[in-house]
C-alpha positions in Angstrom: 53.7 -23.9 -38.4 54.2 -21.1 -40.6 55.7 -20.0 -43.8 54.2 -17.5 -46.1 51.6 -20.1 -47.1 52.4 -22.8 -44.7 50.9 -26.3 -45.8 52.4 -28.8 -43.2 51.4 -32.4 -42.6 49.1 -32.2 -39.6 48.7 -28.0 -39.5 49.6 -25.3 -41.5 49.4 -21.3 -41.3 48.6 -18.5 -43.7 50.3 -15.8 -42.4 48.4 -12.3 -43.8 50.5 -9.2 -43.7 48.0 -7.1 -45.7 48.0 -4.3 -43.1 51.6 -4.0 -42.9 52.7 -4.6 -46.5 49.7 -2.9 -48.6 51.7 0.0 -49.7 55.1 -1.8 -50.4 52.7 -4.5 -52.4 51.1 -1.6 -54.5 54.5 -0.5 -55.7 56.0 -3.8 -56.5 52.6 -4.6 -58.4 53.2 -1.4 -60.6 57.0 -2.6 -61.3 55.9 -6.1 -61.9 53.2 -5.1 -64.4 55.6 -2.7 -66.2 58.4 -5.5 -66.4 55.7 -8.1 -67.5 53.9 -5.8 -70.1 57.7 -5.5 -71.8 58.1 -8.8 -71.7 55.2 -10.0 -73.3 55.6 -7.3 -76.0 58.7 -8.7 -76.9 58.8 -12.2 -76.5 55.2 -13.6 -76.1 54.0 -11.4 -79.2 57.0 -11.3 -81.2 58.0 -7.4 -80.8 54.9 -6.6 -82.9 55.3 -3.3 -85.3 51.7 -2.7 -85.6 48.2 -3.3 -84.1 47.4 -6.1 -86.4 50.7 -7.9 -85.8 49.9 -7.4 -82.1 46.5 -8.9 -82.2 47.5 -12.1 -84.0 50.2 -12.5 -81.8 47.6 -12.4 -79.0 45.6 -15.1 -80.4 48.3 -17.3 -80.9 49.1 -16.6 -77.2 45.6 -17.1 -76.0 45.7 -20.7 -78.1 48.7 -21.7 -76.4 47.1 -20.9 -73.0 44.1 -22.5 -73.6 46.0 -25.9 -74.9 48.2 -25.6 -71.4 45.0 -25.2 -69.5 43.6 -28.5 -71.0 46.6 -30.2 -70.6 46.6 -29.2 -66.7 43.0 -29.9 -66.4 43.5 -33.5 -67.4 42.2 -36.4 -65.0 44.7 -37.5 -62.7 46.2 -33.8 -61.6 43.8 -33.2 -58.6 42.2 -30.5 -60.5 38.8 -32.0 -59.7 38.5 -32.0 -55.6 35.1 -33.8 -55.7 36.3 -36.6 -57.7 37.0 -39.5 -55.2 37.2 -42.4 -57.5 41.3 -42.3 -57.3 41.9 -42.3 -53.8 43.5 -45.1 -51.3 41.8 -48.3 -50.7 42.9 -48.0 -47.2 45.0 -46.2 -44.5 47.1 -48.5 -42.5 48.4 -47.3 -39.0 52.2 -47.2 -40.4 51.2 -45.2 -43.3 49.5 -42.7 -41.2 52.5 -42.5 -39.0 54.7 -41.8 -41.6 52.8 -39.2 -43.3 53.9 -36.9 -40.0 57.4 -37.1 -41.4 56.3 -34.8 -44.5 55.6 -31.9 -42.1 57.9 -29.2 -43.2 57.4 -27.1 -40.2 58.2 -30.0 -38.0 59.4 -28.6 -34.6 57.6 -25.1 -34.9 55.1 -25.1 -32.2 54.1 -21.3 -32.5 50.9 -20.8 -30.2 48.5 -18.0 -32.0 45.2 -16.7 -30.5 42.2 -15.7 -32.1 41.8 -11.8 -32.2 40.1 -10.1 -29.3 37.1 -9.6 -31.1 36.3 -13.1 -30.5 37.6 -13.7 -26.8 34.9 -12.6 -24.3 36.6 -9.9 -22.1 35.0 -11.0 -18.7 36.7 -14.5 -19.0 34.2 -16.3 -21.2 36.8 -17.8 -23.3 37.0 -18.0 -27.0 33.6 -17.6 -28.9 33.8 -19.2 -32.6 31.4 -20.4 -35.2 32.7 -23.4 -37.1 31.0 -23.6 -40.5 30.5 -27.1 -41.7 31.0 -27.5 -45.4 31.6 -31.2 -45.3 29.8 -33.6 -47.2 27.5 -36.2 -45.5 30.1 -38.7 -45.0 31.7 -36.7 -42.2 29.0 -35.5 -40.4 29.4 -38.0 -37.6 33.3 -37.3 -37.2 32.7 -33.4 -37.2 29.9 -33.7 -34.9 32.0 -35.9 -32.6 34.9 -33.6 -32.6 33.0 -30.6 -31.6 31.8 -32.0 -28.8 34.9 -33.0 -27.6 36.3 -29.7 -27.9 33.3 -28.3 -26.3 34.0 -30.0 -22.9 36.4 -27.2 -22.5 35.3 -24.3 -20.4 37.5 -21.9 -22.3 35.8 -22.6 -25.7 32.1 -21.6 -26.6 31.4 -23.1 -30.1 28.8 -22.7 -32.6 28.3 -24.5 -35.7 26.8 -23.8 -38.9 26.0 -26.0 -41.7 26.6 -24.4 -44.9 27.1 -25.9 -48.7 29.3 -28.5 -49.5 32.8 -26.4 -50.7 35.4 -28.8 -51.9 37.3 -25.8 -52.6 37.5 -24.8 -49.0 37.1 -21.5 -49.0 38.1 -18.9 -46.3 35.5 -17.2 -44.6 36.5 -14.1 -42.2 35.6 -14.7 -38.5 34.8 -18.4 -38.9 36.6 -21.5 -38.9 35.6 -23.6 -42.0 35.7 -27.2 -41.8 35.8 -29.1 -45.2 36.8 -32.4 -47.4 38.3 -32.6 -50.6 40.5 -35.0 -52.5 43.6 -33.0 -52.6 45.9 -35.9 -53.8 48.9 -37.7 -52.8 50.1 -34.7 -50.9 51.7 -36.0 -47.9 49.1 -34.7 -45.4 46.2 -36.4 -44.2 44.8 -33.3 -42.9 45.8 -29.7 -42.7 44.5 -26.3 -41.0 45.4 -23.0 -42.4 44.9 -20.1 -40.1 45.1 -16.6 -41.6 46.9 -14.4 -39.4 46.9 -10.7 -39.2 49.1 -8.7 -36.8 49.9 -11.9 -35.0 46.4 -13.1 -34.2 44.1 -15.5 -36.1 41.3 -13.9 -38.1 40.1 -17.0 -39.8 40.8 -20.9 -40.2 40.0 -23.7 -42.7 40.7 -27.1 -41.4 40.8 -29.5 -44.5 40.4 -33.5 -44.6 42.4 -34.9 -47.4 40.1 -37.8 -49.1 43.0 -39.3 -51.0 44.0 -41.0 -47.7 41.0 -40.3 -45.5 37.9 -41.4 -47.9 38.4 -45.5 -47.0 40.2 -44.9 -44.0 38.7 -46.3 -40.4 36.5 -44.2 -38.2 40.1 -43.6 -35.7 42.0 -42.3 -38.5 39.0 -39.8 -39.4 38.2 -39.2 -36.0 41.6 -38.2 -35.0 42.4 -36.2 -37.9 39.2 -33.9 -37.4 39.8 -33.4 -33.8 43.6 -32.7 -34.5 42.6 -30.2 -37.2 40.1 -28.2 -35.4 42.5 -27.9 -32.3 45.2 -26.3 -34.4 42.3 -24.1 -35.8 41.9 -22.8 -32.0 45.7 -21.9 -32.1 46.9 -25.0 -30.2 50.3 -26.6 -31.0 51.2 -30.3 -30.8 52.1 -31.9 -27.4 54.3 -34.7 -29.1 55.8 -35.0 -32.7 57.2 -38.7 -32.4 54.4 -41.0 -33.8 56.4 -43.8 -32.4 56.6 -43.2 -28.8 53.9 -44.2 -26.2 50.4 -41.9 -26.6 50.1 -39.4 -24.6 46.1 -39.9 -24.9 45.2 -36.3 -26.8 44.6 -36.1 -30.3 47.3 -33.3 -31.1 49.9 -36.0 -30.0 51.6 -37.5 -33.4 50.8 -41.4 -33.1 51.2 -44.8 -34.9 47.9 -46.0 -33.0 45.0 -43.7 -33.3 42.7 -45.6 -30.8 44.0 -44.2 -27.7 44.7 -40.7 -29.1 41.1 -39.7 -30.3 40.0 -37.2 -27.8 41.5 -33.7 -26.8 43.6 -34.3 -23.3 44.1 -32.8 -19.9 47.1 -30.8 -21.6 45.1 -29.4 -24.4 42.6 -28.3 -22.1 44.9 -26.6 -19.8 46.7 -25.0 -22.8 43.1 -23.4 -23.6 42.3 -22.1 -20.6 45.9 -20.3 -20.4 45.2 -19.1 -23.9 41.5 -17.9 -23.7 40.7 -17.8 -19.6 42.7 -14.9 -18.4 42.3 -11.9 -16.4 44.7 -8.9 -17.5 44.8 -5.8 -15.4 46.7 -2.9 -16.4 47.7 0.3 -13.8 49.7 3.6 -14.8 52.7 4.3 -12.5 53.8 8.0 -11.6 56.5 7.8 -13.8 54.2 6.8 -17.1 54.9 2.9 -16.8 52.5 0.8 -17.9 52.4 -2.5 -15.8 50.3 -5.4 -16.9 49.1 -8.0 -14.7 47.9 -11.5 -16.2 46.2 -13.8 -13.9 44.9 -17.5 -15.1 41.4 -18.1 -14.2 40.9 -21.3 -12.2 37.5 -22.9 -12.4 
């Protein structure tokens, strides 16, 4: 589920084109800096005629910026991600289902794989570390979800407990799992995969405490399972929350109780993604032929 910095209701992708766009970005940065400098000189500083005038104008500009920052930093604008006093008192199944409709990338189920550095070339599957940056209230849900996903023969998962990070910072080469009060965003959980050259290089799974702090265990467990699943590159299996449950946590639902676990369809998709044997040969005319075999275990 992707846009430049996609935040979707139950999944999202950060598309990172650093390698491809570095030179263009440098040129654009210089151009923007030049234009911005002129605009600041003319409009923000009042076209100062001397250094003293410029200094006075800069002081006024700094004061105004400080006042604006304080305005943005007032309680209630979700600037304090660790403040759990202003959250929903509970989460109903009806509201849980409605939140799927806020997904801006609904219908885009592009599948991404992790970089080959994390995939065992001898059909050992995806080897991935999950950094547990969650607070104490989420340890049961996290441990349960990891154990459920570890049932896949295509996944070799390692967990690492790190300091609680309500800012949910990205870390290269791992999936970070975190919780914070992101406010009334319209999504209860989100996964942000960083994509470079069409492969995943890092992932962040976020639990939104505005909706989930006082939610029941099923809502929290399904959300954790769902977002971690997206972190492996998996798509949704169904996006209609009001039809019959398919029995897996990547299925939209208004009744989480029977969708709490990864399902057979998810496990089959993981095998397809990470348990394959690719053989290449070069024909006499120079043509490269690649044969891909799905490994059945």
